N, C-alpha and C positions, 0 to 999 in steps of 0.2 A: 686734465679730467679730475674732478673732485670725487672723493669717496665719503660716503656718510657712514659713520660707525655708530651702531646701535648698542647701547649697554642695557642689559636686562637685569632687573632686580632679582634677588634670590627668591622673593615671594612669587614673582611671575614665572620663574623657571620651575618652581615647585608645582604651580598650578598646571603648567604645560606637561610636566612629567606625569602628573596624576591623570590628565586627560588622555595621554597616550596609553597609559596602563589600562584605563577603563575601556578604550577602544580595542586593545589587544585581547582583553578578557571576553568582550562581546564577540569578536571574530572567532576565537577558539571555541566558544560555546555554540556559535551558529554553525560552524563547519562540522563540529563534532556530532551534531544532531541531524545532519543532512541525510536524506534517504535518496537512493538512486534506483530507479526501476528500469529493467530491460525486458522487452518482449522478445522471445527467442523464436526464430523461424527455423528453417531446416538446419542451419549451422551458424553459430555466432561465436565471436570472441569478445571478451570484455576485459578491459585493462583497469586495474585498481590495486592498491597496496592491501593485500589480504592477510599478511602475516606480520605486519608492523615493523618491517625492516627498513622502511623508507624508500623502497624500490617498487615500481609498478610490477604486479604479477599479471599473468594472462590466464583468464578462465575460458576454456574452450568447451563449447557445447557441441557434441557430435550426435548424429542420427545414424545409427547402424541398424538396418532392417526395421526402421520405424521405432526403435528403442533409443531413448536418450542416455548418453554417457557424458560425464563431465570430468575434465582434467584441469588441474591448476599448475601452470608452469611458473615456479618461483625462480629467483636468481641462481639457486643451487640445486633444485630438485623438482621432480614432477610428482604431483599427488593426484589420486583418484578419489572422487567423492562417492563413497560406498553407501547405498541406500540402507534403510532399516532392514534388519535380518528377517523380520516378519513380513514387511511389505515387499521387499526384494526388488524394487524397481524405482527409478527416478521418474518413470512415466513413459508414455509412448507419444510419438510425434503425430499431431493432427493439425491440419490447416485451419480447422474450425475451433480448435481449443489449444492455442499455442502455450508453451511453457512461459512462465514469468519469473524473473529473478529480481529480488530486492536486496540491496546491501544496506543494512541498518546496524549501527553500533549500539546494541542494546546493553552491552556490558560497560559502555562508556570508558573503554580502555584505548580508544582511538583505533581499534581494529574492528572492522565491520563483520557482523555475522551475515551468513548467506541464507536467505529465505527463498525457497523454491515452491512455486505452485504449478502443478501440471495435472495430468489425468491418466487413467488407465482403464480401458474398457468403459468409457463414458462415465467414470467415477472420479471425483477430485482427489488429489494427493497434495500433502504438504510435507516439506522436509526443511529442517533448519540445521545448518552446519556452523561450528565454532572452531576457530584456531586455538588449540590448547597448548601451543608452544612446540609441539612435535608433529602434529598432523591436524587435518580438518575432520573433526569428530561430528558424527550425526547425533545431535542432542535431543531431537524431537521429530516425530513423524506421525501422521494420522491421515484419515480420509475425509477431513472436514473441507468445507467449501468457502469459508470466510476467515480471513486473516486480518488482524488489526494491530495498530501501534498507537498507544496513547501516552501522554505526558512526556513528549519529546521536545516541547517548546516551552518548558518551564523547569523549575528546580526540583520537581517531584521525581520519585523513582520511576524509570521507564517501565511500561507494562506491555505485555503481548496478549492479544486476545485471539482465540481460535474457536470457531463454531460452525454451525450449519442451520439450514432451515428445516425444521421438523414440525410436522402437523401445522403448517402455515404459521409458524412462529420462529423468530430468529433466536436460537439458543447459543449463548456464548460462555466460554470458559476463560478464566483470567490467570495469567502467569507473570512471574517476575524471574529474572535471571540472577541467581545468587549462588556464590561458591561454585561457579562453572557448571551449574545445572539448572534446569527449569523447575520452578516450584509453583504449584498452584495455590491460589488463595481464594477465600470466599468473598464475593462481592455481589451485592444485590443489583443486578443490571435491570433497571426499570425499562419499560417499553420505549421511553424517550432517550435512552442511553445512546449517545453519539448519533442520534437520528435514525436508529434502526427501525422504528415504527414507520417513519416516512419512507425509508428505503424499501421496506417490505411492501408497502402499498404501491410504490413505484414499480417494483419487480412484478407484482401480480398484474398491474395495469399493462405493462409492456408485454407480458405473456398472453394477455387477452386480445392484443391487436391482431388484425385491424377491426374486428367486430365491435369492440367496446370503445372506440376512439371518442365517441360522443359522451362517454361517461367518465371523463377525466376526474380524478380525485383532487379537486382544487385545494382542499385543506392542507395538502402537503407542499404547496408552492408558496414562496415568499411573495408578498404583495408587489415587490419591485422587480420580479423576474422579467427578463426581457422577452420581447416577442420572438427574437432570434432563437433563444433557448427553447421556448415552447414549440417553435416550428420544427424542431428536431423530431418531436412526436409525430407530426404529420408526415415527415420524411420516412420514418420507420413504418408507419401505417401504409404509406403509399407503395412501399416495396413489396407489400402483400406476402409477408412471411409468417411462419409460425415461429415464435421466439421462445427459446428454452434457456433458462438461467443456468449458468455453469459455475462460476465462482466470483469472489469479490475480495477487495482489499480496501481498508479504510485507515485513516490517520487524522489526528487533530493537527491542523496546520497553523492555527493561531490560538492564543490563550489570552485571557484578560489578566488584570493585575493580581487576581486571586488564584491564578493558575487553572481556571476553568476554561474549557474549550469554547472559543468564540467563532470558530470555523472548522468544519469537518469535510474532508474529501473522501468520497467513495468512488471506487473504480469497479464497475460491474461488467462481466463478460457474458454474452449471450451467443447461442448458436441460432442463426436464422435459416430456416428451411423454407424454400419457396413453396407456396401453396399451388403454384402452377406446375411445378416439376419437383417432386420430392427428392430427386437426385442432385439438385442444385442447393448448396448450402455454403454459408460463410460465417466468419466470426464478426461480432459487433462488440466493440468496447465503448461503454458509456461512462463518462466521467461526470460526477455530480459534486457540486459544492453546496454545503448547507450552513446556515447560521441560525442562532436562536432568535425567535420572534416572540415577544411577550404579548400573547393574545389569550385572555382568559376564556374566550369562547371556543378556542381551537383545542383539539386533542393532541396535536403534534407540536412539540416545542422547537425542535430543529426543522427548518423548512428549506426546501431546495430553491436556490436562487440562480443557479447556473447549470446548464446541461450541454455537454459536447459529445459528439460521436466520432469514433475513428475506426 
């Protein structure tokens, strides 16, 4: 049997090492900015490294008398996530408004912060927890209904957005995580920011179903949106419910070469109450993908090109 021996020149070896290094940097950046979302039912356990020790921890969500409690079991200790002293609760269990947990590394220290969206007496709640080296600290809480993450797929400083719909307008507040605390900053969020104008039109339209199905606001949909996506509207209308918006989460999922969002994902939660029987209700989660469409005649810059219901 003959063996072929291949000799590599130093120049080729150098090029190969540079290629490997570039791939490693890409992978580190990609996984560092990954977000993971969990919808919580009556009881859930989530595995993730939450304190940066290289071992998976277990986050347990418990429902005691319809009140949520969260514990984190690390390799050496059990921690309890304590709510804000003014809000005093992580929320109450509701099948029509489930708790949602997002793990996002906003500090870029490879340890994810814990973002919780839930409700209390039909009002939204938001809590954010950060591992400070000793415990999981509640660094932010409020009763807003909209949570957003931007600049996670580029080299800009990650930003967190929290807001609500007030007087038929989406009002947003902007924050960065600096020196282990949330710091607000002024930013003029135009109506087109992350597609919030299109999303608001969509929310109002869904809340008007089934009566206004024929008056679909076509200006908010991309020209190439599929018939399958649009058929979801007919599905919602056909179920003959009254839809009530509860909360939302959004993030930029793709960016162009200049770091500007080229795709935005919105996850909207509604409570659907049967018009035939007001005691019958369930949760509807609608996921939208939007992209910019340059159309000088249209008022909405980001348009919806995908709709999914779960």
